[in-house]
C-alpha positions in Angstrom: -0.2 -0.2 -0.1 3.1 2.5 0.7 4.5 1.7 -2.6 1.3 2.1 -4.5 0.7 5.5 -2.7 4.2 6.7 -3.5 4.1 5.8 -7.1 0.7 7.5 -7.4 2.5 10.7 -6.0 5.2 10.5 -8.5 3.2 10.3 -11.5 1.2 13.5 -10.1 4.2 15.2 -9.5 5.6 14.5 -13.0 2.2 15.8 -14.1 2.3 18.9 -12.5 5.7 19.9 -13.8 4.9 19.2 -17.3 2.0 21.8 -16.9 3.9 24.2 -15.1 6.8 24.1 -17.6 4.5 24.3 -20.6 5.3 28.0 -21.0 9.1 27.6 -21.3 11.0 27.2 -24.5 11.4 23.7 -25.7 15.3 23.5 -25.0 14.7 25.0 -21.2 11.6 23.0 -20.7 13.3 19.5 -21.4 16.0 20.7 -19.1 14.0 21.7 -16.3 11.7 18.6 -16.7 14.9 16.6 -16.7 16.3 17.8 -13.4 12.9 17.7 -11.7 12.8 13.9 -12.8 16.2 13.1 -11.5 15.2 14.8 -8.2 12.0 12.8 -7.8 13.8 9.6 -8.9 16.7 10.2 -6.2 13.7 10.6 -3.5 11.9 7.5 -4.7 15.5 5.6 -4.2 15.7 7.0 -1.0 12.2 6.0 -0.2 12.7 2.4 -1.5 16.0 2.0 0.8 14.0 3.0 3.8 11.2 0.4 3.1 14.0 -2.3 2.6 15.7 -0.8 5.9 11.9 -0.8 8.0 11.6 -4.5 6.8 14.6 -5.5 8.0 14.3 -3.8 11.3 10.7 -5.2 11.6 11.9 -8.7 11.2 14.3 -8.3 13.9 12.1 -6.5 16.0 9.7 -9.8 15.8 12.6 -11.9 16.7 13.4 -9.8 19.8 9.9 -9.3 20.8 8.8 -9.5 24.4 6.8 -12.8 24.0 3.4 -13.8 25.2 3.2 -17.5 26.2 0.1 -19.3 27.5 0.4 -22.8 29.0 -1.4 -25.8 29.2 -3.4 -24.4 32.1 -4.5 -21.1 30.5 -2.0 -18.8 32.4 -0.6 -16.2 30.7 3.3 -14.7 31.0 5.3 -12.5 29.1 9.1 -12.1 29.2 11.9 -10.4 26.8 14.4 -12.8 25.3 17.0 -10.2 24.9 17.8 -10.3 28.4 19.4 -13.8 28.0 21.8 -11.9 25.5 22.9 -9.8 28.2 25.5 -12.5 29.5 28.0 -9.8 30.9 26.7 -7.3 33.3 28.4 -3.9 33.2 28.1 -1.9 36.3 30.0 1.2 34.7 33.2 2.5 35.6 33.7 5.0 38.6 34.4 8.8 37.9 37.6 10.2 38.5 36.2 12.1 41.6 35.2 9.2 43.1 38.3 7.3 42.2 40.4 10.0 44.1 38.1 9.8 47.1 38.2 5.7 47.2 42.3 6.1 47.0 42.4 8.2 49.9 43.6 6.9 53.3 40.3 6.0 54.9 41.5 7.8 57.9 41.6 11.2 55.6 38.1 10.8 54.4 35.6 13.5 55.4 32.2 13.2 56.3 31.5 14.3 52.6 33.6 12.0 51.0 31.8 9.3 52.8 28.4 10.5 51.9 29.7 10.6 48.0 30.9 6.9 48.2 27.9 6.0 50.0 25.6 7.1 47.1 28.1 5.3 44.5 27.8 2.0 46.5 24.0 2.2 46.8 23.9 2.5 42.9 25.8 -0.6 42.6 23.9 -3.7 42.4 26.8 -5.8 43.7 25.8 -4.2 47.2 21.9 -4.5 46.9 21.9 -7.3 49.4 23.6 -5.6 52.1 22.0 -3.8 54.9 22.4 -0.1 55.2 24.4 -0.1 58.3 27.0 -2.4 56.3 27.0 -0.1 53.4 27.7 2.8 55.7 30.9 0.8 57.1 31.9 -0.1 53.8 31.9 3.3 52.5 34.4 4.4 55.2 36.9 1.8 54.5 36.9 0.3 51.0 40.0 1.3 48.8 39.9 1.6 44.6 42.1 -0.4 42.5 42.8 -0.9 38.6 44.7 -3.5 37.3 45.8 -4.2 33.5 45.4 -7.0 31.5 47.3 -10.0 33.0 47.8 -8.8 36.3 47.8 -11.3 39.1 45.4 -10.2 41.8 45.6 -13.1 44.2 48.1 -15.9 43.8 47.5 -19.8 45.2 49.2 -20.6 48.4 49.6 -16.7 49.7 47.9 -16.0 52.9 44.7 -14.0 52.5 45.0 -10.1 53.2 42.1 -8.6 51.1 38.9 -9.2 49.6 38.0 -7.7 46.3 34.8 -6.8 44.5 34.8 -6.5 40.6 33.4 -3.6 39.2 34.5 -3.7 35.6 36.5 -6.0 33.5 37.0 -10.0 33.8 39.1 -12.3 36.1 40.1 -15.7 35.4 40.1 -18.0 38.4 42.8 -20.8 38.0 43.7 -23.9 40.2 46.6 -26.0 40.1 46.9 -29.3 41.4 49.9 -32.0 41.8 49.4 -35.4 41.3 50.3 -37.4 44.4 51.9 -40.4 42.3 53.4 -38.6 39.2 54.0 -35.4 40.5 52.4 -33.8 37.4 50.8 -30.7 37.9 47.6 -30.0 36.2 46.1 -26.4 35.9 42.0 -26.0 36.1 40.1 -23.1 34.8 37.5 -22.7 37.9 35.1 -19.8 36.3 35.3 -16.5 34.8 34.4 -13.5 36.8 32.6 -10.5 35.7 31.4 -7.0 37.1 29.3 -7.9 40.2 31.5 -10.7 41.5 33.4 -11.1 44.9 36.4 -13.4 45.5 39.3 -13.8 47.9 36.8 -14.0 51.0 37.4 -17.5 52.0 41.0 -17.2 53.0 39.9 -14.5 55.1 36.7 -16.4 56.5 38.8 -19.6 57.2 42.2 -18.1 58.2 43.7 -20.3 55.2 45.8 -20.0 52.3 44.7 -19.0 48.9 43.3 -21.9 47.0 43.4 -20.3 43.2 44.9 -17.6 41.3 43.0 -14.9 40.1 44.3 -13.2 36.7 42.8 -10.2 34.9 41.7 -11.2 31.3 40.9 -7.5 30.8 41.6 -4.1 32.2 39.6 -4.5 35.5 38.6 -1.9 38.4 37.9 -3.4 41.9 36.9 -2.3 45.3 39.0 -4.0 47.8 38.6 -4.2 51.6 41.4 -5.1 54.3 41.6 -8.4 56.7 40.8 -6.2 59.8 37.9 -4.1 58.1 36.5 -7.6 56.7 36.2 -9.3 60.1 34.5 -6.2 61.7 32.2 -5.3 58.8 31.4 -8.6 56.5 33.0 -11.5 57.9 30.0 -12.7 60.0 27.6 -12.1 57.1 29.3 -14.2 54.4 30.1 -16.9 56.9 26.2 -17.1 57.2 25.7 -17.0 53.6 28.4 -19.9 53.3 26.7 -21.7 55.8 23.5 -21.4 54.1 24.8 -22.6 50.8 26.3 -25.7 52.3 22.9 -26.6 54.0 20.9 -26.5 50.9 23.8 -28.7 48.9 24.0 -31.1 51.8 20.0 -31.5 51.6 19.9 -32.0 47.9 18.9 -35.5 46.6 21.1 -34.8 43.5 24.2 -34.7 45.4 24.4 -37.4 47.9 27.3 -39.2 46.3 29.3 -36.0 47.7 30.9 -36.5 51.1 30.5 -33.6 53.5 34.3 -32.3 52.6 33.4 -32.2 49.1 30.1 -30.4 49.8 31.9 -27.5 51.6 34.2 -27.2 48.7 31.2 -26.8 46.4 29.7 -24.4 48.7 32.9 -22.6 48.9 32.7 -21.9 45.0 29.1 -21.6 44.7 27.0 -18.5 44.3 23.4 -17.8 45.1 21.4 -15.2 42.9 18.0 -13.8 43.0 15.8 -13.3 39.8 12.7 -11.2 39.5 9.5 -12.5 38.2 9.6 -12.9 34.2 13.4 -12.6 34.1 15.2 -15.0 32.0 17.8 -16.8 33.8 19.5 -18.4 30.7 18.4 -18.8 27.2 19.2 -19.8 23.7 22.7 -21.3 24.8 24.2 -25.1 23.9 26.2 -25.5 27.1 26.3 -23.4 30.4 29.4 -23.3 32.8 27.4 -23.6 36.0 24.5 -26.2 37.1 21.5 -24.1 38.5 19.7 -25.9 41.6 16.5 -23.9 42.6 16.4 -23.2 46.3 13.3 -20.8 46.4 10.5 -20.0 43.6 9.9 -21.9 40.5 10.9 -21.6 36.6 9.2 -22.4 33.4 11.4 -23.8 30.6 9.9 -22.6 27.0 11.0 -23.4 23.7 11.1 -21.2 20.8 9.7 -23.3 17.8 9.1 -21.9 14.1 6.0 -22.6 12.3 4.8 -21.7 8.8 1.2 -20.3 8.5 -0.7 -21.7 5.2 -3.8 -19.9 5.1 -6.4 -20.3 2.3 -10.0 -18.6 1.9 -11.6 -21.8 1.7 -10.3 -24.0 4.3 -8.8 -23.9 8.2 -5.5 -22.3 8.5 -2.6 -24.7 8.8 0.8 -24.6 10.8 3.6 -26.6 9.4 6.6 -27.5 11.2 9.8 -28.1 9.0 12.9 -29.8 10.3 15.4 -27.5 8.9 15.5 -23.9 8.1 16.5 -24.4 4.4 13.1 -26.5 4.2 11.0 -23.8 5.7 12.6 -21.2 3.5 11.9 -23.2 0.7 8.4 -23.7 1.8 7.9 -20.0 1.9 9.1 -19.2 -1.6 6.9 -21.6 -3.4 5.2 -19.6 -6.1 2.4 -22.1 -6.5 -1.1 -20.9 -5.6 0.3 -17.5 -4.3 -2.8 -15.4 -5.6 -5.3 -17.3 -3.6 -2.9 -18.7 -0.7 -0.4 -16.6 1.3 2.1 -17.9 3.8 4.1 -16.7 6.8 6.6 -17.6 9.3 5.2 -17.4 12.9 7.3 -17.9 16.2 5.9 -19.8 19.1 7.2 -20.2 22.8 5.6 -23.3 23.9 5.9 -24.3 27.6 7.8 -27.5 28.2 8.2 -28.0 31.8 7.9 -26.1 35.3 10.8 -26.6 37.7 10.2 -26.5 41.3 12.4 -26.0 44.6 15.0 -28.7 44.6 15.1 -29.3 40.6 17.7 -28.0 38.5 18.9 -27.1 34.9 22.1 -26.4 33.0 23.6 -29.8 33.5 24.9 -30.0 30.4 21.5 -30.4 28.3 21.2 -28.5 25.1 19.3 -25.3 25.6 19.6 -24.1 22.2 16.2 -22.1 21.2 15.1 -22.5 25.1 14.6 -20.1 27.7 14.3 -20.7 31.5 12.3 -18.0 33.2 11.5 -17.1 36.8 7.9 -17.3 37.8 7.7 -15.2 40.9 11.1 -14.1 43.1 13.5 -16.8 42.3 16.7 -18.1 44.1 19.3 -20.0 42.3 22.3 -21.9 43.7 24.8 -21.8 40.9 27.3 -24.6 41.1 30.5 -24.7 38.7 30.2 -27.8 36.6 34.2 -28.1 37.1 33.4 -28.8 40.6 32.1 -32.5 39.4 35.6 -33.1 37.8 37.5 -32.0 40.4 35.7 -34.4 42.7 35.7 -37.2 40.5 31.8 -37.0 40.1 31.5 -36.8 36.4 29.3 -39.7 36.4 26.9 -37.8 38.9 27.0 -34.8 36.2 26.5 -37.3 33.3 23.1 -38.8 35.1 21.8 -35.2 35.6 22.2 -34.2 32.1 20.5 -37.7 31.3 17.8 -37.0 33.5 17.1 -33.6 32.2 17.2 -34.4 28.8 14.5 -37.0 29.0 11.8 -34.7 30.3 12.7 -32.2 27.1 10.7 -33.3 24.3 11.3 -33.1 20.5 9.8 -30.2 18.1 7.6 -32.9 16.7 6.1 -34.0 19.9 5.7 -30.2 20.7 4.1 -29.6 17.7 1.6 -32.6 18.5 1.0 -30.9 22.0 0.6 -27.4 20.3 -1.8 -28.6 17.6 -4.0 -30.0 20.2 -4.1 -27.5 22.5 -4.9 -25.1 19.6 -7.9 -27.1 18.3 -9.2 -27.2 21.8 -8.8 -23.0 22.1 -10.3 -22.7 18.9 -13.4 -24.8 19.7 -13.8 -22.9 23.3 -13.4 -19.8 21.6 -16.1 -20.7 19.0 -18.3 -22.0 21.4 -18.3 -18.8 23.8 -18.6 -16.6 20.5 -21.9 -18.9 19.4 -23.5 -18.7 22.9 -22.5 -15.0 23.4 -23.2 -13.6 20.1 -26.3 -15.5 18.9 -29.4 -13.6 18.5 -32.9 -14.9 18.9 -33.8 -17.0 16.0 -30.1 -16.9 14.8 -28.6 -20.4 14.4 -25.8 -19.4 12.1 -22.1 -20.5 13.7 -19.4 -17.7 13.9 -16.0 -19.2 13.7 -12.8 -17.8 14.1 -9.6 -19.8 13.4 -6.3 -19.5 15.7 
């Protein structure tokens, strides 16, 4: 319709130009018409390019739109799948003024300095779970550091002197083990930390030496806390969080093969995260670095499935499922019957399973085209998968992966469920419309196909 309107406008303008320039001499009239025509052609090319860009933008918007999901029970929830692409959270770099204040000796800071630092700490999600009193104490004693790429922040075997809060950048945690029989050394990559992470606290809590090395993989900014200040401000709270993680892992039926000592090691390296309602926890990934155990709340696993709607003016619309994108594209580009039938690609998100406290996900199952969405406020404990390797429990991880894959249906099975549910919803809608919209003496049904 837009293209047709633009063509009509161009024709009208050319006709007006012809009428206006009738009074000019022949050569001048031709030149004026030619220049006017060139300008209109340039405008038309611009319109064509804008239409093309608009089409691409619309397709991208459809791919990243906020999805509306209706499960088998009829409940509706929405979520934005683009959240799953934000794997690395950036907390932003500190201003020069704040850096200067943080680098001051805590004894030299004024009350105004402490107020500024408290405002900064209140804005950082890293400290959102800390009480106000703890934040005030941190504003008085924390200091700022910036390390270049490749800098060793803490070294395995050294005594613990500081705890670090990563503001921006990335840090690799590495552990070196020595085989007791052969004496060979093995280096294990434990995890990659991004902005919003805490590390180095274990050695201060237990009064032990560092059990891993932390190396910056990029220019990184930190806030840090000395040992004495840590014991006064944070030790009690972090020790309580560690005990809470241990109790949860020890009570999990999926980790009964682990000894108490191994569970304690897992609790030390694990992390407890809270997700708000309809937040995408993970999505559209083949594998994950962590195994997620649900502590509180519940999650839904939904899968993105591509259908092709084939509609004719005479029969009920049909949705086709194709095994590969190439088959789907080939079907969409068929020329047969285009004047009477039309086809379009549709994206549907189908609920696969609901997970409850004690359940898990991310044990190695393929989550491509799938999203794990929090339903209500949800707490998950993230256990790094490398812990199964360190403690020689890979058989447990393989079992968890197999059990989770058994409950993830194929696209064909999802299609059968979807068609059954679709027919039921159509029947229910038709029945409601027929009963509510029928007038006295009117017996003709009114059908709407989904």
